[in-house]
C-alpha positions in Angstrom: -68.2 74.2 82.2 -71.4 76.1 83.5 -73.2 74.6 86.8 -76.9 74.4 85.3 -78.4 73.0 88.8 -79.3 76.4 90.7 -81.2 77.2 86.9 -82.7 74.0 86.5 -84.2 73.8 90.3 -85.2 77.1 90.3 -87.2 76.7 87.1 -88.9 74.0 87.8 -90.0 75.0 91.2 -91.5 78.5 89.4 -93.3 76.7 87.7 -94.9 74.0 89.5 -95.3 76.4 92.5 -97.1 79.3 90.2 -99.9 80.4 92.8 -103.3 79.1 91.5 -101.5 76.7 88.3 -101.6 73.1 90.0 -102.7 74.3 93.8 -103.1 77.6 95.5 -102.5 78.0 99.7 -104.5 79.3 100.5 -107.5 79.2 98.4 -110.7 81.2 98.5 -113.3 78.3 99.6 -111.4 75.9 101.3 -107.4 76.1 102.6 -106.0 74.2 99.5 -107.2 74.7 96.0 -106.1 72.9 92.9 -106.1 74.3 89.0 -108.5 77.5 89.9 -106.3 79.2 87.8 -106.8 82.4 90.2 -104.2 84.2 92.9 -104.2 86.7 96.0 -101.6 88.4 98.0 -101.8 86.6 100.9 -101.3 83.0 98.3 -98.3 84.6 96.5 -96.7 85.2 99.6 -97.1 81.8 100.7 -96.0 80.1 97.6 -92.8 82.7 98.2 -92.0 81.5 101.5 -92.4 77.4 100.0 -90.3 78.3 97.0 -87.7 79.9 99.2 -87.6 77.1 101.7 -87.1 74.0 98.8 -84.7 76.3 96.5 -82.2 76.4 99.9 -82.9 72.9 100.7 -81.7 71.9 97.5 -79.2 74.2 96.3 -77.5 74.7 99.9 -78.2 71.9 102.3 -78.3 69.4 99.5 -75.9 70.3 97.0 -77.6 70.1 92.9 -75.3 70.4 90.9 -75.3 69.8 86.6 -72.6 70.3 84.7 -73.0 70.2 80.4 -71.2 69.2 78.0 -67.5 68.6 77.6 
C-alpha cells in the first residue's frame, strides 16, 4: 500500500499557494492582493516559505497519512 498523504497535501498546497491565483503577498499596490493573476520574485519567495512551513507542519508534526485500496 502506498502512502498518498504527502502527495495529496503537497498538491493542494501548491494549488492554493500559487502566487497570484487566490492571493499574493506582497502585492503590487497593497500588502495582500486577491486574485490579481500577477507575481513577482519577492512574492514567489514568500509563498515558497509559507509552503515549506505548512508542508513541514502537516507531514512532519501532524503526520498526515492516506492509504488507498486493499
